[in-house]
C-alpha positions in Angstrom: 190.7 80.4 51.4 188.8 82.4 48.7 189.9 86.0 48.0 187.3 88.8 48.1 187.4 88.9 44.3 187.1 85.2 44.2 183.9 85.3 46.2 182.5 87.8 43.6 183.6 85.5 40.8 182.0 82.5 42.4 178.6 84.3 42.7 178.8 85.3 39.1 179.6 81.7 38.1 176.5 80.5 40.0 174.3 83.0 38.1 175.8 82.0 34.8 175.2 78.3 35.6 171.5 78.9 35.7 171.5 80.0 32.1 173.5 77.1 30.5 172.3 76.5 27.0 171.4 80.2 26.7 174.8 81.7 27.5 178.1 80.6 26.1 181.4 82.0 27.3 184.7 81.5 29.1 187.0 82.9 31.8 190.2 83.9 30.0 193.4 82.7 31.7 196.0 85.4 31.6 199.3 83.9 30.4 201.3 86.9 29.3 200.9 85.9 25.7 198.6 87.9 23.4 196.1 90.4 24.5 194.1 90.0 27.7 190.4 90.6 28.2 188.0 91.1 31.1 187.2 88.3 33.6 184.4 86.7 31.7 183.6 86.9 28.0 180.3 85.6 26.7 177.3 85.6 24.4 173.7 85.4 25.5 170.9 84.1 23.3 168.4 86.9 22.5 165.0 85.2 22.8 164.3 82.8 20.0 166.3 84.8 17.4 169.3 83.1 15.8 171.5 85.9 17.1 173.1 86.7 20.4 174.5 89.6 22.3 178.2 89.8 23.3 178.9 90.7 26.9 181.7 90.8 29.4 182.0 90.8 33.1 184.8 92.3 35.2 184.8 91.2 38.8 186.5 93.2 41.5 187.1 92.9 45.2 184.6 95.2 47.1 185.6 98.8 46.6 188.2 98.1 44.0 188.1 99.9 40.6 189.0 98.6 37.1 192.6 99.4 36.0 193.3 101.7 33.1 193.8 98.7 30.8 190.5 97.2 32.0 188.7 100.6 31.5 190.0 100.7 27.9 188.7 97.2 27.3 185.4 98.1 28.8 185.1 101.1 26.5 186.1 99.0 23.5 183.4 96.4 24.2 180.8 99.0 24.7 181.9 100.8 21.6 181.4 97.6 19.6 177.9 97.3 20.9 178.6 94.8 23.7 177.3 95.0 27.2 179.7 95.2 30.2 179.1 94.6 33.8 181.6 95.6 36.5 180.6 93.8 39.7 182.3 94.1 43.1 179.5 92.6 45.2 178.3 96.0 46.5 175.7 98.5 45.3 178.5 100.8 44.2 178.8 98.9 40.9 176.6 96.8 38.8 174.9 94.3 41.2 174.3 90.6 40.9 170.6 91.3 40.6 171.1 93.7 37.7 173.3 91.2 35.9 170.8 88.4 36.4 167.8 90.6 35.4 169.6 91.5 32.2 170.3 87.9 31.4 166.6 87.1 32.0 165.5 90.0 29.8 167.8 88.9 27.0 166.7 85.3 27.1 163.0 86.2 27.1 163.2 88.9 24.4 161.2 88.1 21.3 
């Protein structure tokens, strides 16, 4: 049985799969060693430029909020110029549609 957060993760994975070759990233596995990160860490190609844009996604069960540690990481990524999406599958956070629209925009930028 998939957890509520697992369902959100699965939907984000389906979106990311559509952009293989334009998005590279990974889902860090918490092990207690070293520093943790948000749920997905990636880089998206920006049009035909030889550069990309760093982004991260934090998935939550509907109605749940990021922890203090996650909020710090969110602020650190944004402070470094990266894009962060917090998605819980509702319209109270970033939505799947906003995430995918951003990916499309980045991939099509000239």
